[in-house]
C-alpha positions, 0 to 999 in steps of 0.5 A: 919516193921520188921518181927518176925521169929519163933525160931524152937523148940530145938531137944529134943534128942539133938546132942552132939558136935562131935556126928556122923550124922545119915547117918554116917558109922556104927561102924564096917565100921568106924573101918575098914576105920579108920584102912585103913586110918591109913595105908595111913597116915603113908606113909606121913610126914604130915597127911594132904598129905594123903587126895587124896588117902583117898578120893579114900578110901571112894569112894571105900566104897560108890561108890562116895565121899559121904557127910559122906565120906567127913566128915570121911576124915575131921575127920581123917586129922583134916581138915574142911569139906570145905577143903576136899570138895574143893579138891574133887570137883577139880579133876574129878576122884572123883565122887560127885554122885553115879557112875556106876559099870563101868566107860566107858571113850571115848577119843575124843581128836584130834587124837582119834576123827579123828580116830573114837572117835567121832563116838564111842561117838555118837554111845554109847550115843544113844545106852546107852541113857545117856550123859557125866557123866550120869549113865544107869538106871541099874547102870552098866555104867557111860559114860564119854567123856575123853580129853585124855587116854594117848594111842594115838598110839592105837587110838581110845581108850576107857577105862573101869575103867582105863583099855585100850581097844585099836583100838575101833570101834562103833561096838566093843565099843557097844559090850564091854558095852553090855557084861558089863551090862550082867555081862559077863567078858571082857578083856582089850587090855593091862594090867590086865586080866579082868576089876574090878569094880569101887569100886575095882579100887578106892581101888587100887588108894587109895594105896591098890594093888590088885595083878594084876599089872603085869598081861598081856602086858603093852606096845604093838607093837605100843608103842615099834615100835620106840625102835625096829626101833632104834635098827634095824637101830643102832640109838642112842641119842648123848652122853651128856657131863659129867658135872664132866669133862666138864672142861677137854674138849679141849678149842676151838682155838682162833679165829682171831679178827673181825676188823668190830666188836668193842672190848668189853669194859673193866670192871671197876676196883674194887675201893672199900675200906676195910670196904665198904658194898656191896649192896644187891639185893632184893632176900634176904639173902642167906640161911645158907650153900648155895652158893649165886646164887645157887638153894635152897637145900633140907632142906634149907629155901626155901625148904618145907622139913623143914617147920612145919606141922602147922603155927601160924594161924593153932594153933590160938584160932580162928582157934581152935574155927572154927575147933570145929564148923566144928567138931560139924557138922560132924563125929568125 
């Protein structure tokens, strides 16, 4: 027996294809974001390459990569929302739910873990009452368990919105998060003089500098210790041979033949006749202007530099219809 399903009544207001969702950005916000997006796209030869910084841009606006942010990026870059979502869900730095004002990342990789990172993590989860990728009730702190903060010389390390807090202990890390929740300024161990908000940092990652890149010390004593020790001891790396003059090096003297080792066979003489065709390999033809066996040049056929921005499948009628159906369900 078949079941008849009632067709829902049409929306009397209707929705014209391309209209914004009710949750879309207001006109003033959209105009401002579009101006920023235009600056981002101008940095790249192909507009779709601007997707990563543009996701940071909408994250700077909403505090996470929201559905309307995904729709905005898709509309600006002529992508589908599925394509944008595939990228946004691949990288952990893009948040798919509202993030706290500060992201506190505790490194629990091998070195940090044995130096106290595990103890810091356990203490903060209990102190804040949240676990990995969870946010405190006041919206101040999102806690993350980080695989590596790239600062092993200062283990254990905690990061706040990607600013370094070196040589931490459970007590010092607890003090940092308490001050952040109270609105008291905190200063990283290195880098900028203060910690900005998650939204502000996202805008920097979108490519809009905040003028603080040269504040503070970038590399501390532990990082520079190897360089200073090498200078004290007069150590230096061996010189690399100059490729242009490699042939000028004196040849090694001939070594006497080893009677116990058989002589290498003599290669067969070339018996090809004029007009013979040299067999080719499966590697395919050599691009114009390139020597056989050489690495592809920039601009050669194997290089992406000269590839078209679109392919026939991108401009096919079916592709256009699919894109239109997607545009009908997103901001335009």
